[in-house]
C-alpha positions as CSV (number, residue, x, y, z in Angstrom):
1,X,-8.3,-21.3,-8.5
2,X,-5.2,-23.4,-8.7
3,X,-1.4,-23.4,-8.8
4,X,0.4,-25.3,-11.6
5,X,3.7,-26.8,-10.6
6,X,6.5,-28.3,-12.7
7,X,9.9,-29.5,-11.5
8,X,13.1,-28.5,-13.4
9,X,15.7,-29.5,-10.8
10,X,15.4,-32.0,-8.0
11,X,18.9,-32.8,-6.9
12,X,20.8,-31.4,-3.8
13,X,24.3,-30.2,-3.3
14,X,25.8,-30.7,-6.8
15,X,24.5,-31.6,-10.3
16,X,24.6,-35.3,-10.9
17,X,23.8,-36.0,-14.6
18,X,24.4,-39.5,-16.0
19,X,22.7,-42.8,-16.9
20,X,22.0,-43.5,-13.2
21,X,19.9,-40.4,-12.7
22,X,17.9,-40.1,-15.9
23,X,14.4,-40.6,-14.6
24,X,14.5,-38.3,-11.6
25,X,17.0,-35.9,-12.9
26,X,20.5,-34.6,-12.1
27,X,19.9,-30.8,-12.0
28,X,19.9,-28.9,-8.7
29,X,16.7,-27.3,-7.3
30,X,14.3,-25.3,-9.4
31,X,10.5,-25.4,-9.6
32,X,8.2,-23.5,-11.8
33,X,4.8,-22.4,-10.4
34,X,2.0,-20.7,-12.3
35,X,-1.0,-19.0,-10.8
36,X,-4.4,-19.2,-12.4
37,X,-3.7,-15.9,-14.2
38,X,-0.5,-17.3,-15.6
39,X,1.9,-15.3,-13.4
40,X,5.3,-17.0,-13.0
41,X,6.9,-17.9,-9.7
42,X,10.3,-19.7,-9.6
43,X,11.4,-21.5,-6.5
44,X,15.2,-21.6,-6.3
45,X,17.7,-21.1,-9.1
46,X,19.8,-24.3,-9.2
47,X,21.0,-25.7,-12.5
48,X,17.4,-26.6,-13.4
49,X,16.7,-23.0,-14.1
50,X,18.8,-23.1,-17.3
51,X,16.4,-25.4,-19.1
52,X,13.4,-23.6,-17.6
53,X,14.8,-20.3,-19.0
54,X,15.1,-21.9,-22.5
55,X,11.5,-23.1,-22.2
56,X,10.2,-19.7,-21.1
57,X,11.9,-17.9,-24.0
58,X,10.3,-20.3,-26.4
59,X,6.9,-20.0,-24.9
60,X,7.2,-16.2,-24.9
61,X,7.8,-16.2,-28.7
62,X,9.6,-12.8,-28.5
63,X,7.4,-11.3,-25.8
64,X,8.5,-10.2,-22.4
65,X,9.1,-12.7,-19.6
66,X,8.4,-11.5,-16.1
67,X,8.0,-13.2,-12.7
68,X,9.2,-13.7,-9.1
69,X,12.1,-15.8,-8.0
70,X,12.1,-17.0,-4.4
71,X,15.4,-18.3,-3.1
72,X,15.3,-20.4,0.0
73,X,18.9,-19.5,0.8
74,X,22.2,-18.6,-0.9
75,X,24.1,-21.9,-1.0
76,X,25.7,-22.7,-4.3
77,X,23.3,-25.4,-5.4
78,X,20.3,-23.0,-5.1
79,X,21.8,-20.0,-7.0
80,X,24.3,-21.6,-9.5
81,X,21.9,-21.6,-12.4
82,X,21.1,-17.8,-12.4
83,X,24.0,-16.8,-14.6
84,X,22.8,-19.3,-17.2
85,X,19.1,-18.2,-17.0
86,X,18.6,-16.9,-20.6
87,X,15.7,-14.5,-19.8
88,X,18.0,-12.2,-17.7
89,X,20.0,-11.4,-20.9
90,X,17.0,-9.9,-22.8
91,X,15.7,-6.4,-22.7
92,X,12.1,-6.0,-21.6
93,X,12.2,-8.9,-19.1
94,X,11.7,-8.2,-15.4
95,X,12.3,-10.4,-12.4
96,X,12.1,-9.8,-8.6
97,X,14.4,-12.0,-6.6
98,X,13.2,-12.7,-3.1
99,X,15.4,-13.8,-0.2
100,X,15.7,-14.0,3.6
101,X,16.2,-10.9,5.7
102,X,18.3,-13.0,8.1
103,X,21.1,-14.2,5.9
104,X,24.6,-13.0,6.8
105,X,24.9,-11.2,3.5
106,X,22.1,-9.6,1.5
107,X,20.7,-11.7,-1.3
108,X,21.5,-9.0,-3.9
109,X,25.1,-9.0,-2.8
110,X,25.4,-12.8,-3.2
111,X,23.8,-12.7,-6.7
112,X,26.1,-9.9,-7.8
113,X,29.2,-11.5,-6.4
114,X,28.6,-14.8,-8.2
115,X,28.8,-12.8,-11.4
116,X,31.9,-10.9,-10.5
117,X,34.7,-10.9,-13.2
118,X,36.8,-13.2,-11.0
119,X,34.4,-16.1,-11.4
120,X,32.1,-15.3,-14.4
121,X,32.8,-13.5,-17.7
122,X,29.6,-11.4,-17.7
123,X,29.0,-9.0,-14.8
124,X,25.6,-8.5,-13.2
125,X,25.6,-4.9,-14.3
126,X,25.7,-6.1,-17.9
127,X,22.4,-8.0,-17.7
128,X,19.8,-6.6,-20.0
129,X,16.7,-7.5,-18.0
130,X,15.5,-5.5,-15.0
131,X,16.1,-7.3,-11.8
132,X,14.8,-6.1,-8.4
133,X,15.5,-7.6,-5.0
134,X,13.1,-7.9,-2.0
135,X,13.4,-9.5,1.4
136,X,11.0,-11.5,3.3
137,X,11.1,-12.5,7.0
138,X,9.7,-15.4,9.0
139,X,6.0,-15.0,9.6
140,X,5.7,-12.2,7.0
141,X,2.9,-12.5,4.5
142,X,3.5,-11.0,1.1
143,X,1.1,-10.7,-1.8
144,X,2.1,-11.1,-5.4
145,X,0.2,-11.2,-8.6
146,X,-2.4,-13.8,-7.9
147,X,-0.8,-15.4,-4.9
148,X,0.1,-15.0,-1.2
149,X,3.3,-16.3,0.3
150,X,4.4,-16.7,3.9
151,X,7.9,-17.7,5.1
152,X,9.3,-19.9,7.9
153,X,12.9,-20.1,9.2
154,X,14.1,-23.7,8.9
155,X,17.2,-25.4,10.3
156,X,20.1,-25.2,7.9
157,X,23.7,-23.9,8.2
158,X,23.7,-20.2,7.3
159,X,19.9,-20.0,7.5
160,X,17.2,-20.8,5.1
161,X,13.5,-20.3,4.5
162,X,10.5,-22.5,3.7
163,X,7.6,-21.0,1.8
164,X,3.9,-21.5,1.7
165,X,2.0,-20.4,-1.3
166,X,-1.7,-20.2,-2.1
167,X,-4.1,-18.2,-4.2
168,X,-6.3,-15.7,-2.4
169,X,-9.6,-17.3,-1.4
170,X,-8.3,-20.8,-2.1
171,X,-8.0,-23.6,0.5
172,X,-5.3,-25.3,-1.5
173,X,-1.6,-24.6,-0.7
174,X,1.9,-25.5,-1.7
175,X,4.6,-25.7,1.0
176,X,8.2,-25.8,-0.2
177,X,11.0,-26.7,2.3
178,X,14.0,-27.6,0.2
179,X,16.8,-27.7,2.9
180,X,15.8,-28.5,6.5
181,X,17.1,-30.6,9.3
182,X,14.1,-31.8,11.3
183,X,16.3,-33.6,13.8
184,X,19.4,-32.5,15.8
185,X,17.7,-29.5,17.5
186,X,20.7,-28.8,19.7
187,X,22.9,-27.9,16.6
188,X,20.7,-24.9,15.8
189,X,19.6,-23.5,19.1
190,X,16.1,-23.2,17.8
191,X,13.2,-22.4,20.1
192,X,11.8,-25.4,22.0
193,X,8.5,-25.1,20.1
194,X,10.2,-25.0,16.7
195,X,8.9,-28.4,15.5
196,X,5.3,-27.5,16.6
197,X,5.6,-24.3,14.6
198,X,6.9,-26.2,11.6
199,X,4.0,-28.6,11.7
200,X,1.6,-25.6,12.0
201,X,3.3,-24.0,9.0
202,X,2.8,-27.1,6.9
203,X,-0.7,-27.9,8.4
204,X,-3.2,-29.1,5.8
205,X,-0.9,-28.5,2.9
206,X,-2.3,-29.8,-0.4
207,X,1.3,-30.5,-1.4
208,X,4.4,-30.5,0.8
209,X,7.8,-30.6,-1.0
210,X,10.3,-31.4,1.7
211,X,14.0,-32.2,2.0
212,X,14.6,-36.0,2.2
213,X,18.3,-36.1,1.4
214,X,19.3,-39.0,3.7
215,X,18.3,-42.5,4.8
216,X,18.2,-43.0,8.5
217,X,21.6,-44.8,8.4
218,X,23.2,-42.0,6.3
219,X,22.0,-39.3,8.6
220,X,24.1,-40.7,11.5
221,X,27.2,-39.5,9.5
222,X,25.7,-36.2,8.4
223,X,24.3,-34.6,11.6
224,X,24.4,-30.9,11.4
225,X,24.6,-30.8,7.6
226,X,21.1,-29.3,7.4
227,X,19.1,-32.1,5.8
228,X,16.4,-34.6,6.8
229,X,15.7,-38.2,6.2
230,X,12.9,-39.9,4.3
231,X,11.3,-41.0,7.6
232,X,11.5,-37.3,8.8
233,X,9.6,-36.2,5.7
234,X,6.9,-38.8,6.0
235,X,6.4,-38.2,9.8
236,X,6.2,-34.4,9.3
237,X,3.7,-34.7,6.5
238,X,1.5,-37.1,8.5
239,X,1.7,-34.9,11.5
240,X,0.8,-31.8,9.5
241,X,-2.1,-33.6,7.7
242,X,-0.6,-32.9,4.2
243,X,-2.3,-34.6,1.3
244,X,0.8,-35.2,-0.8
245,X,4.5,-35.4,0.1
246,X,7.1,-34.9,-2.6
247,X,10.5,-36.3,-1.7
248,X,13.1,-33.6,-2.7
249,X,16.7,-32.5,-2.7
250,X,17.9,-36.0,-3.7
251,X,21.4,-37.0,-2.5
252,X,23.8,-36.7,-5.5
253,X,24.7,-40.4,-5.4
254,X,21.0,-41.5,-5.2
255,X,20.2,-43.5,-8.3
256,X,16.9,-43.9,-10.0
257,X,16.6,-47.4,-8.6
258,X,17.5,-46.2,-5.1
259,X,14.7,-43.6,-5.3
260,X,12.2,-46.2,-6.5
261,X,13.0,-48.2,-3.4
262,X,12.7,-45.2,-1.1
263,X,9.3,-44.3,-2.5
264,X,8.1,-47.9,-1.8
265,X,9.5,-47.7,1.8
266,X,7.9,-44.3,2.4
267,X,4.5,-45.5,1.2
268,X,4.8,-48.6,3.4
269,X,5.5,-46.4,6.4
270,X,2.4,-44.3,5.6
271,X,0.3,-47.5,5.4
272,X,1.9,-48.7,8.7
273,X,0.8,-45.5,10.4
274,X,-2.7,-45.8,9.0
275,X,-2.4,-42.6,6.9
276,X,-3.7,-41.6,3.5
277,X,-0.7,-39.5,2.5
278,X,0.3,-39.8,-1.1
279,X,4.1,-40.0,-1.6
280,X,6.0,-39.3,-4.8
281,X,9.7,-38.5,-5.5
282,X,10.4,-35.2,-7.3
283,X,11.5,-35.8,-10.9
284,X,12.4,-33.4,-13.7
285,X,9.3,-32.9,-15.8
286,X,6.9,-33.9,-13.0
287,X,3.9,-31.6,-13.0
288,X,0.6,-31.3,-11.2
289,X,-2.0,-28.9,-10.1
290,X,-2.3,-27.8,-6.5
């Protein structure tokens, strides 16, 4: 039993294509997950979902494309690819879009509004695929086709969720926390045991994909923006006993060479702490089995 993971978008805030971001990618968040039975789970719908959609249509060879789409939250960089996701324009395809119960606006309202005639030429009602909406709350465990998922409320302006996936009966797990501010607790009014509960949520993860938007120096100028540092990500992964940390939600200005250096620094920190954690940076096309 295993989950197969592939990254289609790794960047945070805004797409940043160009010669300086070729290796790690410039598309905003999107990850493809496949269960052992082949069921499709998509994590976030940034601009990376456009190329994923093209790939799914090719692989389907005219057959139906079905799956679940889990949105961590409704900020623009996590939903902006949906109107360009080719499978939603084809009859016979079926997707369930999952979102947090605690957002100020229901996730279906957000998705519909981003395709209103004021901002997009094709309305949501004109889509040919069948699209359902479901909500998930912190601590809730839901079962899908060949997987189980639990959610955790993270620290991000407007609210956001982290997700933990595993196949029933498997000890391996994927924890996905795309936008999360580990520090600056006073900004969010979170419970005093929030960090302990976050560690417990990620405990023993085979793979932890976590927000590492800022350097420690950059973070001093971005407190309250809802993102963590490279050091935050490493320390959380070590405390949780994760096997692999994937640095994610790369800052738009972060070049390929910058990310190379950050990976080296993170690995040095792990070695300094005497840990065995494997650290890699998310890159478009990166794939592995959990």
